[in-house]
Wavefront OBJ file of the C-alpha trace (Angstrom):
o trace
v -26.909 1.552 -40.365
v -30.279 2.881 -39.167
v -32.960 3.140 -41.857
v -33.943 6.669 -42.830
v -36.506 8.268 -40.549
v -35.947 5.871 -37.657
v -34.269 6.618 -34.398
v -31.343 4.390 -33.401
v -32.439 1.530 -31.169
v -36.135 1.731 -32.013
v -35.936 -1.030 -34.613
v -35.077 -3.689 -31.968
v -37.773 -3.073 -29.390
v -41.485 -3.507 -28.984
v -43.223 -0.137 -29.122
v -46.481 0.801 -27.442
v -48.160 2.685 -30.274
v -51.549 3.291 -28.690
v -52.724 2.808 -25.134
v -56.125 3.597 -23.718
v -57.789 1.619 -20.937
v -59.028 -1.609 -22.480
v -57.220 -1.217 -25.811
v -53.517 -1.578 -26.535
v -51.619 -1.562 -29.845
v -48.042 -2.794 -29.954
v -45.598 -2.716 -32.867
v -43.083 -5.538 -33.058
v -39.605 -5.142 -34.575
v -38.804 -6.881 -37.861
v -36.694 -9.593 -36.257
v -39.460 -10.568 -33.796
v -41.422 -13.733 -34.392
v -45.105 -12.895 -34.860
v -46.279 -16.498 -35.118
v -48.017 -17.685 -31.993
v -48.089 -14.255 -30.330
v -51.881 -13.736 -30.562
v -52.557 -17.173 -29.068
v -50.133 -16.519 -26.196
v -51.639 -13.105 -25.460
v -55.204 -14.485 -25.548
v -54.146 -16.822 -22.722
v -53.494 -13.832 -20.421
v -56.330 -13.537 -17.904
v -58.673 -10.697 -18.885
v -57.674 -10.462 -22.552
v -60.818 -10.293 -24.701
v -59.248 -10.383 -28.149
v -55.887 -10.145 -29.849
v -55.317 -9.532 -33.559
v -51.931 -9.721 -35.339
v -51.220 -7.863 -38.590
v -48.084 -9.194 -40.309
v -48.235 -6.353 -42.825
v -47.928 -3.570 -40.213
v -46.254 -5.822 -37.610
v -48.775 -4.590 -35.064
v -50.743 -6.368 -32.410
v -54.122 -5.035 -31.261
v -55.180 -6.247 -27.818
v -58.588 -5.580 -26.275
v -58.664 -6.390 -22.573
v -60.827 -6.093 -19.474
v -60.046 -4.469 -16.129
v -58.622 -7.685 -14.680
v -55.772 -7.696 -17.236
v -52.700 -5.505 -16.928
v -50.672 -3.922 -19.697
v -47.531 -5.145 -17.946
v -48.694 -8.794 -18.149
v -49.685 -8.411 -21.800
v -46.346 -6.848 -22.751
v -44.433 -9.522 -20.840
v -46.339 -12.241 -22.702
v -45.641 -10.553 -26.053
v -41.938 -10.307 -25.242
v -41.775 -13.998 -24.408
v -43.875 -15.192 -27.346
v -42.164 -12.921 -29.894
v -38.677 -13.855 -28.695
v -37.731 -10.213 -28.165
v -35.349 -9.501 -25.327
v -35.563 -5.714 -25.503
v -37.236 -4.086 -22.522
v -40.377 -2.011 -23.060
v -40.761 0.984 -20.772
v -44.353 0.412 -19.650
v -44.232 3.432 -17.333
v -43.717 5.709 -20.364
v -46.786 4.300 -22.129
v -48.936 7.340 -21.320
v -46.820 9.258 -23.837
v -47.808 6.773 -26.542
v -51.250 8.333 -26.593
v -50.079 11.500 -28.316
v -46.345 11.456 -28.957
v -46.339 8.460 -31.311
v -49.009 10.004 -33.531
v -47.921 11.937 -36.600
v -47.293 15.572 -35.674
v -50.527 16.814 -37.295
v -52.548 14.078 -35.578
v -50.896 14.882 -32.253
v -51.655 18.590 -32.689
v -55.319 17.983 -33.553
v -55.763 15.422 -30.780
v -54.038 17.678 -28.259
v -56.074 20.757 -29.244
v -59.413 18.963 -29.103
v -58.393 17.195 -25.893
v -57.657 20.539 -24.266
v -60.899 22.042 -25.596
v -62.832 19.023 -24.274
v -61.151 19.427 -20.884
v -62.168 23.095 -20.746
v -65.764 22.377 -21.783
v -65.997 19.682 -19.109
v -64.529 22.092 -16.550
v -67.031 24.840 -17.409
v -69.989 22.432 -17.364
v -68.780 20.753 -14.156
v -68.202 17.512 -16.079
v -71.830 17.307 -17.259
v -70.966 17.455 -20.956
v -67.891 17.251 -23.169
v -67.260 17.806 -26.860
v -68.646 14.327 -27.583
v -72.087 15.536 -26.469
v -71.829 19.233 -27.191
v -70.844 19.071 -30.858
v -73.603 16.666 -31.999
v -76.174 18.648 -29.966
v -75.091 21.936 -31.526
v -75.220 20.455 -35.039
v -78.678 18.977 -34.380
v -80.019 22.323 -33.090
v -78.545 24.122 -36.062
v -80.144 21.612 -38.452
v -83.562 22.010 -36.781
v -83.215 25.810 -37.018
v -82.402 25.619 -40.740
v -85.409 23.374 -41.391
v -87.728 25.677 -39.407
v -86.490 28.691 -41.372
v -87.086 26.862 -44.661
v -83.401 26.882 -45.549
v -82.876 23.134 -45.586
v -80.436 22.204 -48.319
v -77.608 19.722 -48.805
v -75.003 20.596 -46.205
v -71.805 19.168 -47.586
v -69.413 20.732 -45.093
v -71.548 19.921 -42.053
v -72.008 16.344 -43.245
v -68.251 16.007 -43.553
v -67.869 17.527 -40.086
v -70.412 15.086 -38.679
v -68.647 12.085 -40.212
v -65.267 13.355 -38.989
v -66.649 13.764 -35.485
v -68.193 10.288 -35.564
v -64.981 8.663 -36.725
v -62.911 10.537 -34.159
v -65.364 9.634 -31.390
v -65.579 5.980 -32.391
v -61.827 5.463 -32.587
v -60.766 7.575 -29.607
v -63.338 6.870 -26.895
v -62.191 4.421 -24.230
v -64.524 1.450 -23.689
v -66.933 1.745 -20.746
l 1 2 3 4 5 6 7 8 9 10 11 12 13 14 15 16 17 18 19 20 21 22 23 24 25 26 27 28 29 30 31 32 33 34 35 36 37 38 39 40 41 42 43 44 45 46 47 48 49 50 51 52 53 54 55 56 57 58 59 60 61 62 63 64 65 66 67 68 69 70 71 72 73 74 75 76 77 78 79 80 81 82 83 84 85 86 87 88 89 90 91 92 93 94 95 96 97 98 99 100 101 102 103 104 105 106 107 108 109 110 111 112 113 114 115 116 117 118 119 120 121 122 123 124 125 126 127 128 129 130 131 132 133 134 135 136 137 138 139 140 141 142 143 144 145 146 147 148 149 150 151 152 153 154 155 156 157 158 159 160 161 162 163 164 165 166 167 168 169 170 171 172
């Protein structure tokens, strides 16, 4: 019997939860052996770090350009004693489709808005530069007009932007 909320077959395979260049998060099935996996993955050429969380059964791998996702996944499969195949070609979908629906909607909307801003500015600026600049100009304007006061909503917006930027920007 498949546990509630899980698709049949997903409990026996390694899932690519998050994949951006240089950063990969994998989720191992319950029956997979997690012991020794980080050490095996760290041995892959180009892997910078590998952290295993037994609580979430996830593996976070940070890697350089000389490493390939295919090699990392193959090493995880061997070290975790999991025979199920992982469709590495479908990993691009892991960027949005494996997020909760609200997270996927927000990420997709802001991604599209960022794409449009970059298109209009001929790739000179994106939301990551435009939003902080606009908030800074607005803050300077408020100070110059003598209307400086605690800005609870803008502070929250600034922190949200910072967190989103820090956790969703690919490494250089």
